N, CA, C and O atoms as a Tripos MOL2 file, in Angstrom:
@<TRIPOS>MOLECULE
protein
  304   303    76     0     0
PROTEIN
NO_CHARGES

@<TRIPOS>ATOM
      1 N         -18.0400   18.7610  -38.4520 N.3       1 UNK1
      2 CA        -18.8130   18.3140  -37.3370 C.3       1 UNK1
      3 C         -18.1140   18.7000  -36.0380 C.2       1 UNK1
      4 O         -17.0330   18.1950  -35.7320 O.2       1 UNK1
      5 N         -18.7150   19.5680  -35.3010 N.am      2 UNK2
      6 CA        -18.1250   20.0510  -34.0600 C.3       2 UNK2
      7 C         -18.1640   19.0050  -32.9570 C.2       2 UNK2
      8 O         -17.3650   19.0780  -32.0230 O.2       2 UNK2
      9 N         -19.0620   18.0380  -33.0350 N.am      3 UNK3
     10 CA        -19.1720   17.0300  -31.9850 C.3       3 UNK3
     11 C         -18.0460   16.0030  -32.0560 C.2       3 UNK3
     12 O         -17.8480   15.2470  -31.1050 O.2       3 UNK3
     13 N         -17.3130   15.9620  -33.1530 N.am      4 UNK4
     14 CA        -16.2190   15.0050  -33.2950 C.3       4 UNK4
     15 C         -14.8990   15.5190  -32.7250 C.2       4 UNK4
     16 O         -13.9130   14.7830  -32.6890 O.2       4 UNK4
     17 N         -14.8720   16.7540  -32.2890 N.am      5 UNK5
     18 CA        -13.6370   17.3410  -31.7700 C.3       5 UNK5
     19 C         -13.3420   16.7520  -30.3900 C.2       5 UNK5
     20 O         -14.2200   16.6620  -29.5320 O.2       5 UNK5
     21 N         -12.0980   16.3610  -30.2050 N.am      6 UNK6
     22 CA        -11.6820   15.7890  -28.9250 C.3       6 UNK6
     23 C         -11.4390   16.9280  -27.9430 C.2       6 UNK6
     24 O         -10.4880   17.6940  -28.0990 O.2       6 UNK6
     25 N         -12.2880   17.0410  -26.9390 N.am      7 UNK7
     26 CA        -12.1470   18.1300  -25.9690 C.3       7 UNK7
     27 C         -11.6680   17.6150  -24.6100 C.2       7 UNK7
     28 O         -11.9910   18.2110  -23.5830 O.2       7 UNK7
     29 N         -10.9110   16.5320  -24.5860 N.am      8 UNK8
     30 CA        -10.4400   15.9970  -23.3120 C.3       8 UNK8
     31 C          -9.4610   16.9500  -22.6370 C.2       8 UNK8
     32 O          -9.3670   16.9700  -21.4100 O.2       8 UNK8
     33 N          -8.7370   17.7310  -23.4140 N.am      9 UNK9
     34 CA         -7.8040   18.6860  -22.8240 C.3       9 UNK9
     35 C          -8.5500   19.7570  -22.0480 C.2       9 UNK9
     36 O          -8.0340   20.2730  -21.0570 O.2       9 UNK9
     37 N          -9.7370   20.0950  -22.4760 N.am     10 UNK10
     38 CA        -10.5200   21.1010  -21.7680 C.3      10 UNK10
     39 C         -11.1670   20.5220  -20.5200 C.2      10 UNK10
     40 O         -11.3840   21.2470  -19.5480 O.2      10 UNK10
     41 N         -11.4780   19.2400  -20.5250 N.am     11 UNK11
     42 CA        -12.1650   18.6280  -19.3950 C.3      11 UNK11
     43 C         -11.2240   18.1980  -18.2850 C.2      11 UNK11
     44 O         -11.6340   18.1520  -17.1250 O.2      11 UNK11
     45 N          -9.9990   17.8880  -18.5970 N.am     12 UNK12
     46 CA         -9.0820   17.4470  -17.5610 C.3      12 UNK12
     47 C          -8.6310   18.6470  -16.7440 C.2      12 UNK12
     48 O          -8.2080   19.6650  -17.2920 O.2      12 UNK12
     49 N          -8.7250   18.5160  -15.4570 N.am     13 UNK13
     50 CA         -8.3300   19.5820  -14.5530 C.3      13 UNK13
     51 C          -7.1340   19.0900  -13.7530 C.2      13 UNK13
     52 O          -7.2880   18.5080  -12.6800 O.2      13 UNK13
     53 N          -5.9580   19.3260  -14.2790 N.am     14 UNK14
     54 CA         -4.7360   18.8660  -13.6360 C.3      14 UNK14
     55 C          -4.2880   19.9520  -12.6610 C.2      14 UNK14
     56 O          -3.9230   21.0590  -13.0580 O.2      14 UNK14
     57 N          -4.3260   19.6100  -11.3980 N.am     15 UNK15
     58 CA         -3.8900   20.5580  -10.3750 C.3      15 UNK15
     59 C          -2.5290   20.1240   -9.8730 C.2      15 UNK15
     60 O          -2.3030   18.9560   -9.5570 O.2      15 UNK15
     61 N          -1.6420   21.0770   -9.8080 N.am     16 UNK16
     62 CA         -0.3090   20.7980   -9.3240 C.3      16 UNK16
     63 C          -0.2970   20.8860   -7.8080 C.2      16 UNK16
     64 O          -1.0060   21.7000   -7.2170 O.2      16 UNK16
     65 N           0.5050   20.0510   -7.1920 N.am     17 UNK17
     66 CA          0.6450   20.0670   -5.7410 C.3      17 UNK17
     67 C           1.6510   21.1580   -5.3910 C.2      17 UNK17
     68 O           2.7910   21.1460   -5.8550 O.2      17 UNK17
     69 N           1.2080   22.0960   -4.5680 N.am     18 UNK18
     70 CA          2.0920   23.1940   -4.2000 C.3      18 UNK18
     71 C           2.9090   22.8250   -2.9620 C.2      18 UNK18
     72 O           2.6610   21.8110   -2.3090 O.2      18 UNK18
     73 N           3.8580   23.6510   -2.6700 N.am     19 UNK19
     74 CA          4.6940   23.4690   -1.4870 C.3      19 UNK19
     75 C           3.8380   23.4670   -0.2240 C.2      19 UNK19
     76 O           4.1060   22.7180    0.7150 O.2      19 UNK19
     77 N           2.8190   24.3000   -0.2070 N.am     20 UNK20
     78 CA          1.9850   24.4420    0.9780 C.3      20 UNK20
     79 C           1.0550   23.2450    1.1480 C.2      20 UNK20
     80 O           0.6770   22.9160    2.2720 O.2      20 UNK20
     81 N           0.6860   22.5980    0.0640 N.am     21 UNK21
     82 CA         -0.0520   21.3420    0.1640 C.3      21 UNK21
     83 C           0.8110   20.2760    0.8240 C.2      21 UNK21
     84 O           0.3280   19.4930    1.6420 O.2      21 UNK21
     85 N           2.0720   20.2520    0.4680 N.am     22 UNK22
     86 CA          2.9930   19.2860    1.0680 C.3      22 UNK22
     87 C           3.2240   19.5790    2.5440 C.2      22 UNK22
     88 O           3.3190   18.6600    3.3570 O.2      22 UNK22
     89 N           3.3160   20.8670    2.8890 N.am     23 UNK23
     90 CA          3.4850   21.2360    4.2960 C.3      23 UNK23
     91 C           2.2850   20.7520    5.1070 C.2      23 UNK23
     92 O           2.4410   20.2160    6.2040 O.2      23 UNK23
     93 N           1.0940   20.9460    4.5590 N.am     24 UNK24
     94 CA         -0.1080   20.4950    5.2570 C.3      24 UNK24
     95 C          -0.2090   18.9780    5.3170 C.2      24 UNK24
     96 O          -0.8210   18.4360    6.2380 O.2      24 UNK24
     97 N           0.3750   18.2960    4.3600 N.am     25 UNK25
     98 CA          0.3510   16.8330    4.3660 C.3      25 UNK25
     99 C           1.3690   16.2530    5.3460 C.2      25 UNK25
    100 O           1.1860   15.1410    5.8400 O.2      25 UNK25
    101 N           2.4340   16.9920    5.6310 N.am     26 UNK26
    102 CA          3.4820   16.4960    6.5310 C.3      26 UNK26
    103 C           2.9490   16.3330    7.9500 C.2      26 UNK26
    104 O           3.3280   15.3940    8.6490 O.2      26 UNK26
    105 N           2.0760   17.2360    8.3790 N.am     27 UNK27
    106 CA          1.6320   17.2330    9.7720 C.3      27 UNK27
    107 C           0.8660   15.9510   10.1270 C.2      27 UNK27
    108 O           1.2690   15.2610   11.0640 O.2      27 UNK27
    109 N          -0.2130   15.6030    9.4250 N.am     28 UNK28
    110 CA         -0.8850   14.3480    9.8060 C.3      28 UNK28
    111 C          -0.0490   13.1050    9.5070 C.2      28 UNK28
    112 O          -0.1830   12.0830   10.1810 O.2      28 UNK28
    113 N           0.8160   13.1980    8.4900 N.am     29 UNK29
    114 CA          1.6810   12.0640    8.1840 C.3      29 UNK29
    115 C           2.6530   11.7980    9.3230 C.2      29 UNK29
    116 O           2.9390   10.6440    9.6440 O.2      29 UNK29
    117 N           3.1630   12.8650    9.9360 N.am     30 UNK30
    118 CA          4.0720   12.6980   11.0740 C.3      30 UNK30
    119 C           3.3720   12.0010   12.2310 C.2      30 UNK30
    120 O           3.9530   11.1300   12.8780 O.2      30 UNK30
    121 N           2.1310   12.3770   12.4910 N.am     31 UNK31
    122 CA          1.4000   11.7360   13.5860 C.3      31 UNK31
    123 C           1.0280   10.2950   13.2520 C.2      31 UNK31
    124 O           1.0490    9.4260   14.1240 O.2      31 UNK31
    125 N           0.6950   10.0490   12.0140 N.am     32 UNK32
    126 CA          0.3810    8.6820   11.6030 C.3      32 UNK32
    127 C           1.6050    7.7800   11.7450 C.2      32 UNK32
    128 O           1.5160    6.6760   12.2820 O.2      32 UNK32
    129 N           2.7370    8.2560   11.2630 N.am     33 UNK33
    130 CA          3.9650    7.4660   11.3860 C.3      33 UNK33
    131 C           4.3830    7.3070   12.8410 C.2      33 UNK33
    132 O           4.9250    6.2700   13.2220 O.2      33 UNK33
    133 N           4.1340    8.3290   13.6560 N.am     34 UNK34
    134 CA          4.4510    8.2180   15.0830 C.3      34 UNK34
    135 C           3.5750    7.1750   15.7480 C.2      34 UNK34
    136 O           4.0410    6.4190   16.6010 O.2      34 UNK34
    137 N           2.3120    7.1300   15.3650 N.am     35 UNK35
    138 CA          1.4250    6.1130   15.9240 C.3      35 UNK35
    139 C           1.8570    4.7160   15.5410 C.2      35 UNK35
    140 O           1.8100    3.8000   16.3620 O.2      35 UNK35
    141 N           2.2750    4.5480   14.3090 N.am     36 UNK36
    142 CA          2.7570    3.2420   13.8610 C.3      36 UNK36
    143 C           4.0760    2.8970   14.5450 C.2      36 UNK36
    144 O           4.2900    1.7570   14.9580 O.2      36 UNK36
    145 N           4.9550    3.8860   14.6600 N.am     37 UNK37
    146 CA          6.2570    3.6370   15.2880 C.3      37 UNK37
    147 C           6.1130    3.2890   16.7590 C.2      37 UNK37
    148 O           6.9150    2.5250   17.2970 O.2      37 UNK37
    149 N           5.0950    3.8440   17.4180 N.am     38 UNK38
    150 CA          4.9320    3.5550   18.8380 C.3      38 UNK38
    151 C           4.5760    2.0890   19.0780 C.2      38 UNK38
    152 O           4.7570    1.5800   20.1850 O.2      38 UNK38
    153 N           4.0770    1.4170   18.0590 N.am     39 UNK39
    154 CA          3.7890   -0.0010   18.1940 C.3      39 UNK39
    155 C           5.0590   -0.8530   18.1870 C.2      39 UNK39
    156 O           5.0930   -1.9340   18.7760 O.2      39 UNK39
    157 N           6.0990   -0.3600   17.5170 N.am     40 UNK40
    158 CA          7.3090   -1.1520   17.3370 C.3      40 UNK40
    159 C           8.4900   -0.6840   18.1830 C.2      40 UNK40
    160 O           9.4660   -1.4170   18.3410 O.2      40 UNK40
    161 N           8.4110    0.5130   18.7220 N.am     41 UNK41
    162 CA          9.5080    1.0780   19.5030 C.3      41 UNK41
    163 C           9.1210    1.0060   20.9740 C.2      41 UNK41
    164 O           7.9520    1.1760   21.3190 O.2      41 UNK41
    165 N          10.0800    0.7610   21.8220 N.am     42 UNK42
    166 CA          9.7780    0.6260   23.2430 C.3      42 UNK42
    167 C           9.7630    1.9700   23.9710 C.2      42 UNK42
    168 O           9.8790    2.0090   25.1960 O.2      42 UNK42
    169 N           9.6240    3.0560   23.2380 N.am     43 UNK43
    170 CA          9.5380    4.3790   23.8590 C.3      43 UNK43
    171 C           8.0910    4.6630   24.2490 C.2      43 UNK43
    172 O           7.1670    4.1640   23.6070 O.2      43 UNK43
    173 N           7.8900    5.4510   25.2850 N.am     44 UNK44
    174 CA          6.5150    5.8000   25.6650 C.3      44 UNK44
    175 C           5.8050    6.5620   24.5460 C.2      44 UNK44
    176 O           6.4360    7.2580   23.7500 O.2      44 UNK44
    177 N           4.4900    6.4170   24.5040 N.am     45 UNK45
    178 CA          3.7050    7.0460   23.4440 C.3      45 UNK45
    179 C           3.8530    8.5610   23.4690 C.2      45 UNK45
    180 O           3.9060    9.2000   22.4180 O.2      45 UNK45
    181 N           3.9210    9.1360   24.6610 N.am     46 UNK46
    182 CA          4.0310   10.5980   24.7430 C.3      46 UNK46
    183 C           5.3350   11.1030   24.1390 C.2      46 UNK46
    184 O           5.3820   12.2100   23.6030 O.2      46 UNK46
    185 N           6.3880   10.3040   24.2200 N.am     47 UNK47
    186 CA          7.6720   10.7050   23.6280 C.3      47 UNK47
    187 C           7.5690   10.6700   22.0990 C.2      47 UNK47
    188 O           8.0460   11.5770   21.4170 O.2      47 UNK47
    189 N           6.9540    9.6350   21.5820 N.am     48 UNK48
    190 CA          6.8070    9.5080   20.1280 C.3      48 UNK48
    191 C           5.8950   10.6140   19.5920 C.2      48 UNK48
    192 O           6.1720   11.1940   18.5410 O.2      48 UNK48
    193 N           4.8160   10.9040   20.3070 N.am     49 UNK49
    194 CA          3.9100   11.9710   19.8690 C.3      49 UNK49
    195 C           4.5540   13.3460   19.9890 C.2      49 UNK49
    196 O           4.2590   14.2410   19.1970 O.2      49 UNK49
    197 N           5.4260   13.5190   20.9700 N.am     50 UNK50
    198 CA          6.1610   14.7820   21.0800 C.3      50 UNK50
    199 C           7.0720   14.9710   19.8750 C.2      50 UNK50
    200 O           7.2110   16.0830   19.3650 O.2      50 UNK50
    201 N           7.6850   13.9020   19.4270 N.am     51 UNK51
    202 CA          8.5080   13.9760   18.2130 C.3      51 UNK51
    203 C           7.6770   14.3300   16.9960 C.2      51 UNK51
    204 O           8.1070   15.1210   16.1560 O.2      51 UNK51
    205 N           6.4790   13.7460   16.8920 N.am     52 UNK52
    206 CA          5.5900   14.0710   15.7680 C.3      52 UNK52
    207 C           5.1450   15.5240   15.8360 C.2      52 UNK52
    208 O           5.0450   16.1940   14.8080 O.2      52 UNK52
    209 N           4.8800   16.0110   17.0400 N.am     53 UNK53
    210 CA          4.4910   17.4080   17.2030 C.3      53 UNK53
    211 C           5.6390   18.3350   16.8070 C.2      53 UNK53
    212 O           5.4120   19.3980   16.2290 O.2      53 UNK53
    213 N           6.8660   17.9320   17.1180 N.am     54 UNK54
    214 CA          8.0250   18.7470   16.7300 C.3      54 UNK54
    215 C           8.1810   18.7950   15.2180 C.2      54 UNK54
    216 O           8.4930   19.8460   14.6570 O.2      54 UNK54
    217 N           7.9650   17.6650   14.5560 N.am     55 UNK55
    218 CA          8.0370   17.6370   13.0890 C.3      55 UNK55
    219 C           6.9350   18.5090   12.4950 C.2      55 UNK55
    220 O           7.1800   19.2600   11.5520 O.2      55 UNK55
    221 N           5.7290   18.4130   13.0390 N.am     56 UNK56
    222 CA          4.6320   19.2450   12.5680 C.3      56 UNK56
    223 C           4.8940   20.7200   12.8020 C.2      56 UNK56
    224 O           4.5780   21.5530   11.9530 O.2      56 UNK56
    225 N           5.4700   21.0470   13.9510 N.am     57 UNK57
    226 CA          5.8010   22.4420   14.2450 C.3      57 UNK57
    227 C           6.8530   22.9710   13.2770 C.2      57 UNK57
    228 O           6.7530   24.1060   12.8110 O.2      57 UNK57
    229 N           7.8510   22.1620   12.9760 N.am     58 UNK58
    230 CA          8.8710   22.5970   12.0100 C.3      58 UNK58
    231 C           8.2580   22.8350   10.6340 C.2      58 UNK58
    232 O           8.6120   23.8000    9.9570 O.2      58 UNK58
    233 N           7.3460   21.9670   10.2170 N.am     59 UNK59
    234 CA          6.6790   22.1650    8.9330 C.3      59 UNK59
    235 C           5.8410   23.4310    8.9490 C.2      59 UNK59
    236 O           5.8130   24.1730    7.9670 O.2      59 UNK59
    237 N           5.1580   23.6830   10.0590 N.am     60 UNK60
    238 CA          4.3370   24.8780   10.1850 C.3      60 UNK60
    239 C           5.1780   26.1510   10.1770 C.2      60 UNK60
    240 O           4.8300   27.1240    9.5080 O.2      60 UNK60
    241 N           6.2690   26.1430   10.9100 N.am     61 UNK61
    242 CA          7.1650   27.3080   10.9370 C.3      61 UNK61
    243 C           7.7630   27.5550    9.5570 C.2      61 UNK61
    244 O           7.8920   28.7000    9.1250 O.2      61 UNK61
    245 N           8.1250   26.4800    8.8700 N.am     62 UNK62
    246 CA          8.6610   26.6320    7.5200 C.3      62 UNK62
    247 C           7.6160   27.2410    6.5840 C.2      62 UNK62
    248 O           7.9240   28.1420    5.8030 O.2      62 UNK62
    249 N           6.3970   26.7510    6.6670 N.am     63 UNK63
    250 CA          5.3540   27.2420    5.7660 C.3      63 UNK63
    251 C           4.8720   28.6400    6.0760 C.2      63 UNK63
    252 O           4.3760   29.3350    5.1900 O.2      63 UNK63
    253 N           5.0090   29.0670    7.3340 N.am     64 UNK64
    254 CA          4.4950   30.3850    7.7070 C.3      64 UNK64
    255 C           5.5610   31.4690    7.7740 C.2      64 UNK64
    256 O           5.2890   32.6230    7.4430 O.2      64 UNK64
    257 N           6.7710   31.1140    8.1960 N.am     65 UNK65
    258 CA          7.7700   32.1390    8.4520 C.3      65 UNK65
    259 C           9.0060   32.0380    7.5630 C.2      65 UNK65
    260 O           9.5050   33.0600    7.0920 O.2      65 UNK65
    261 N           9.5030   30.8450    7.3280 N.am     66 UNK66
    262 CA         10.7190   30.6910    6.5240 C.3      66 UNK66
    263 C          10.4100   30.8840    5.0450 C.2      66 UNK66
    264 O          11.0980   31.6390    4.3580 O.2      66 UNK66
    265 N           9.3880   30.2120    4.5600 N.am     67 UNK67
    266 CA          8.9470   30.3290    3.1560 C.3      67 UNK67
    267 C           7.4660   30.6750    3.1210 C.2      67 UNK67
    268 O           6.6480   29.8400    2.7350 O.2      67 UNK67
    269 N           7.1090   31.8940    3.5170 N.am     68 UNK68
    270 CA          5.6730   32.2320    3.5760 C.3      68 UNK68
    271 C           5.0620   32.3560    2.1930 C.2      68 UNK68
    272 O           5.7710   32.5620    1.2080 O.2      68 UNK68
    273 N           3.7470   32.2310    2.1220 N.am     69 UNK69
    274 CA          3.0820   32.4280    0.8240 C.3      69 UNK69
    275 C           3.2790   33.8640    0.3470 C.2      69 UNK69
    276 O           3.2650   34.8090    1.1370 O.2      69 UNK69
    277 N           3.4560   33.9980   -0.9200 N.am     70 UNK70
    278 CA          3.6140   35.3250   -1.5290 C.3      70 UNK70
    279 C           2.3070   35.7300   -2.1600 C.2      70 UNK70
    280 O           1.4950   34.8770   -2.5210 O.2      70 UNK70
    281 N           2.1010   36.9830   -2.2920 N.am     71 UNK71
    282 CA          0.8940   37.4930   -2.9140 C.3      71 UNK71
    283 C           0.8390   37.0390   -4.3720 C.2      71 UNK71
    284 O           1.7890   37.2330   -5.1310 O.2      71 UNK71
    285 N          -0.2840   36.4340   -4.7500 N.am     72 UNK72
    286 CA         -0.4520   35.9800   -6.1280 C.3      72 UNK72
    287 C           0.1360   34.6180   -6.4040 C.2      72 UNK72
    288 O           0.1870   34.1990   -7.5600 O.2      72 UNK72
    289 N           0.5910   33.9010   -5.3630 N.am     73 UNK73
    290 CA          1.2120   32.5910   -5.5930 C.3      73 UNK73
    291 C           0.1680   31.4720   -5.6490 C.2      73 UNK73
    292 O           0.4990   30.3430   -6.0130 O.2      73 UNK73
    293 N          -1.0720   31.7660   -5.2990 N.am     74 UNK74
    294 CA         -2.1160   30.7490   -5.3190 C.3      74 UNK74
    295 C          -2.5110   30.3780   -6.7430 C.2      74 UNK74
    296 O          -2.6070   31.2390   -7.6170 O.2      74 UNK74
    297 N          -2.7370   29.0920   -6.9630 N.am     75 UNK75
    298 CA         -3.1490   28.6290   -8.2890 C.3      75 UNK75
    299 C          -4.5190   28.0120   -8.1740 C.2      75 UNK75
    300 O          -4.6460   26.8280   -7.8620 O.2      75 UNK75
    301 N          -5.5390   28.7920   -8.4190 N.am     76 UNK76
    302 CA         -6.9060   28.2780   -8.3650 C.3      76 UNK76
    303 C          -7.4880   28.1620   -9.7240 C.2      76 UNK76
    304 O          -8.6360   27.7440   -9.8700 O.2      76 UNK76
@<TRIPOS>BOND
     1     1     2 1
     2     2     3 1
     3     3     4 2
     4     3     5 am
     5     5     6 1
     6     6     7 1
     7     7     8 2
     8     7     9 am
     9     9    10 1
    10    10    11 1
    11    11    12 2
    12    11    13 am
    13    13    14 1
    14    14    15 1
    15    15    16 2
    16    15    17 am
    17    17    18 1
    18    18    19 1
    19    19    20 2
    20    19    21 am
    21    21    22 1
    22    22    23 1
    23    23    24 2
    24    23    25 am
    25    25    26 1
    26    26    27 1
    27    27    28 2
    28    27    29 am
    29    29    30 1
    30    30    31 1
    31    31    32 2
    32    31    33 am
    33    33    34 1
    34    34    35 1
    35    35    36 2
    36    35    37 am
    37    37    38 1
    38    38    39 1
    39    39    40 2
    40    39    41 am
    41    41    42 1
    42    42    43 1
    43    43    44 2
    44    43    45 am
    45    45    46 1
    46    46    47 1
    47    47    48 2
    48    47    49 am
    49    49    50 1
    50    50    51 1
    51    51    52 2
    52    51    53 am
    53    53    54 1
    54    54    55 1
    55    55    56 2
    56    55    57 am
    57    57    58 1
    58    58    59 1
    59    59    60 2
    60    59    61 am
    61    61    62 1
    62    62    63 1
    63    63    64 2
    64    63    65 am
    65    65    66 1
    66    66    67 1
    67    67    68 2
    68    67    69 am
    69    69    70 1
    70    70    71 1
    71    71    72 2
    72    71    73 am
    73    73    74 1
    74    74    75 1
    75    75    76 2
    76    75    77 am
    77    77    78 1
    78    78    79 1
    79    79    80 2
    80    79    81 am
    81    81    82 1
    82    82    83 1
    83    83    84 2
    84    83    85 am
    85    85    86 1
    86    86    87 1
    87    87    88 2
    88    87    89 am
    89    89    90 1
    90    90    91 1
    91    91    92 2
    92    91    93 am
    93    93    94 1
    94    94    95 1
    95    95    96 2
    96    95    97 am
    97    97    98 1
    98    98    99 1
    99    99   100 2
   100    99   101 am
   101   101   102 1
   102   102   103 1
   103   103   104 2
   104   103   105 am
   105   105   106 1
   106   106   107 1
   107   107   108 2
   108   107   109 am
   109   109   110 1
   110   110   111 1
   111   111   112 2
   112   111   113 am
   113   113   114 1
   114   114   115 1
   115   115   116 2
   116   115   117 am
   117   117   118 1
   118   118   119 1
   119   119   120 2
   120   119   121 am
   121   121   122 1
   122   122   123 1
   123   123   124 2
   124   123   125 am
   125   125   126 1
   126   126   127 1
   127   127   128 2
   128   127   129 am
   129   129   130 1
   130   130   131 1
   131   131   132 2
   132   131   133 am
   133   133   134 1
   134   134   135 1
   135   135   136 2
   136   135   137 am
   137   137   138 1
   138   138   139 1
   139   139   140 2
   140   139   141 am
   141   141   142 1
   142   142   143 1
   143   143   144 2
   144   143   145 am
   145   145   146 1
   146   146   147 1
   147   147   148 2
   148   147   149 am
   149   149   150 1
   150   150   151 1
   151   151   152 2
   152   151   153 am
   153   153   154 1
   154   154   155 1
   155   155   156 2
   156   155   157 am
   157   157   158 1
   158   158   159 1
   159   159   160 2
   160   159   161 am
   161   161   162 1
   162   162   163 1
   163   163   164 2
   164   163   165 am
   165   165   166 1
   166   166   167 1
   167   167   168 2
   168   167   169 am
   169   169   170 1
   170   170   171 1
   171   171   172 2
   172   171   173 am
   173   173   174 1
   174   174   175 1
   175   175   176 2
   176   175   177 am
   177   177   178 1
   178   178   179 1
   179   179   180 2
   180   179   181 am
   181   181   182 1
   182   182   183 1
   183   183   184 2
   184   183   185 am
   185   185   186 1
   186   186   187 1
   187   187   188 2
   188   187   189 am
   189   189   190 1
   190   190   191 1
   191   191   192 2
   192   191   193 am
   193   193   194 1
   194   194   195 1
   195   195   196 2
   196   195   197 am
   197   197   198 1
   198   198   199 1
   199   199   200 2
   200   199   201 am
   201   201   202 1
   202   202   203 1
   203   203   204 2
   204   203   205 am
   205   205   206 1
   206   206   207 1
   207   207   208 2
   208   207   209 am
   209   209   210 1
   210   210   211 1
   211   211   212 2
   212   211   213 am
   213   213   214 1
   214   214   215 1
   215   215   216 2
   216   215   217 am
   217   217   218 1
   218   218   219 1
   219   219   220 2
   220   219   221 am
   221   221   222 1
   222   222   223 1
   223   223   224 2
   224   223   225 am
   225   225   226 1
   226   226   227 1
   227   227   228 2
   228   227   229 am
   229   229   230 1
   230   230   231 1
   231   231   232 2
   232   231   233 am
   233   233   234 1
   234   234   235 1
   235   235   236 2
   236   235   237 am
   237   237   238 1
   238   238   239 1
   239   239   240 2
   240   239   241 am
   241   241   242 1
   242   242   243 1
   243   243   244 2
   244   243   245 am
   245   245   246 1
   246   246   247 1
   247   247   248 2
   248   247   249 am
   249   249   250 1
   250   250   251 1
   251   251   252 2
   252   251   253 am
   253   253   254 1
   254   254   255 1
   255   255   256 2
   256   255   257 am
   257   257   258 1
   258   258   259 1
   259   259   260 2
   260   259   261 am
   261   261   262 1
   262   262   263 1
   263   263   264 2
   264   263   265 am
   265   265   266 1
   266   266   267 1
   267   267   268 2
   268   267   269 am
   269   269   270 1
   270   270   271 1
   271   271   272 2
   272   271   273 am
   273   273   274 1
   274   274   275 1
   275   275   276 2
   276   275   277 am
   277   277   278 1
   278   278   279 1
   279   279   280 2
   280   279   281 am
   281   281   282 1
   282   282   283 1
   283   283   284 2
   284   283   285 am
   285   285   286 1
   286   286   287 1
   287   287   288 2
   288   287   289 am
   289   289   290 1
   290   290   291 1
   291   291   292 2
   292   291   293 am
   293   293   294 1
   294   294   295 1
   295   295   296 2
   296   295   297 am
   297   297   298 1
   298   298   299 1
   299   299   300 2
   300   299   301 am
   301   301   302 1
   302   302   303 1
   303   303   304 2
@<TRIPOS>SUBSTRUCTURE
     1 UNK1         2 RESIDUE 1 A UNK
     2 UNK2         6 RESIDUE 1 A UNK
     3 UNK3        10 RESIDUE 1 A UNK
     4 UNK4        14 RESIDUE 1 A UNK
     5 UNK5        18 RESIDUE 1 A UNK
     6 UNK6        22 RESIDUE 1 A UNK
     7 UNK7        26 RESIDUE 1 A UNK
     8 UNK8        30 RESIDUE 1 A UNK
     9 UNK9        34 RESIDUE 1 A UNK
    10 UNK10       38 RESIDUE 1 A UNK
    11 UNK11       42 RESIDUE 1 A UNK
    12 UNK12       46 RESIDUE 1 A UNK
    13 UNK13       50 RESIDUE 1 A UNK
    14 UNK14       54 RESIDUE 1 A UNK
    15 UNK15       58 RESIDUE 1 A UNK
    16 UNK16       62 RESIDUE 1 A UNK
    17 UNK17       66 RESIDUE 1 A UNK
    18 UNK18       70 RESIDUE 1 A UNK
    19 UNK19       74 RESIDUE 1 A UNK
    20 UNK20       78 RESIDUE 1 A UNK
    21 UNK21       82 RESIDUE 1 A UNK
    22 UNK22       86 RESIDUE 1 A UNK
    23 UNK23       90 RESIDUE 1 A UNK
    24 UNK24       94 RESIDUE 1 A UNK
    25 UNK25       98 RESIDUE 1 A UNK
    26 UNK26      102 RESIDUE 1 A UNK
    27 UNK27      106 RESIDUE 1 A UNK
    28 UNK28      110 RESIDUE 1 A UNK
    29 UNK29      114 RESIDUE 1 A UNK
    30 UNK30      118 RESIDUE 1 A UNK
    31 UNK31      122 RESIDUE 1 A UNK
    32 UNK32      126 RESIDUE 1 A UNK
    33 UNK33      130 RESIDUE 1 A UNK
    34 UNK34      134 RESIDUE 1 A UNK
    35 UNK35      138 RESIDUE 1 A UNK
    36 UNK36      142 RESIDUE 1 A UNK
    37 UNK37      146 RESIDUE 1 A UNK
    38 UNK38      150 RESIDUE 1 A UNK
    39 UNK39      154 RESIDUE 1 A UNK
    40 UNK40      158 RESIDUE 1 A UNK
    41 UNK41      162 RESIDUE 1 A UNK
    42 UNK42      166 RESIDUE 1 A UNK
    43 UNK43      170 RESIDUE 1 A UNK
    44 UNK44      174 RESIDUE 1 A UNK
    45 UNK45      178 RESIDUE 1 A UNK
    46 UNK46      182 RESIDUE 1 A UNK
    47 UNK47      186 RESIDUE 1 A UNK
    48 UNK48      190 RESIDUE 1 A UNK
    49 UNK49      194 RESIDUE 1 A UNK
    50 UNK50      198 RESIDUE 1 A UNK
    51 UNK51      202 RESIDUE 1 A UNK
    52 UNK52      206 RESIDUE 1 A UNK
    53 UNK53      210 RESIDUE 1 A UNK
    54 UNK54      214 RESIDUE 1 A UNK
    55 UNK55      218 RESIDUE 1 A UNK
    56 UNK56      222 RESIDUE 1 A UNK
    57 UNK57      226 RESIDUE 1 A UNK
    58 UNK58      230 RESIDUE 1 A UNK
    59 UNK59      234 RESIDUE 1 A UNK
    60 UNK60      238 RESIDUE 1 A UNK
    61 UNK61      242 RESIDUE 1 A UNK
    62 UNK62      246 RESIDUE 1 A UNK
    63 UNK63      250 RESIDUE 1 A UNK
    64 UNK64      254 RESIDUE 1 A UNK
    65 UNK65      258 RESIDUE 1 A UNK
    66 UNK66      262 RESIDUE 1 A UNK
    67 UNK67      266 RESIDUE 1 A UNK
    68 UNK68      270 RESIDUE 1 A UNK
    69 UNK69      274 RESIDUE 1 A UNK
    70 UNK70      278 RESIDUE 1 A UNK
    71 UNK71      282 RESIDUE 1 A UNK
    72 UNK72      286 RESIDUE 1 A UNK
    73 UNK73      290 RESIDUE 1 A UNK
    74 UNK74      294 RESIDUE 1 A UNK
    75 UNK75      298 RESIDUE 1 A UNK
    76 UNK76      302 RESIDUE 1 A UNK
């Protein structure tokens, strides 16, 4: 009986998180944490947001220039 075969391995689509997914996640996370930190720190909001922008810029530079995507590295 072919209908009794467990095909859960074929149906599960496990996607691995790549380095570039993490780089893209760092940017909004930095701004979110900066927004939360601005509530508790007595620094001006523009200073805290400038720090978040610097963290986002470092993540962007790392993802584009330091460790750029290689041809064929995409997992679709």
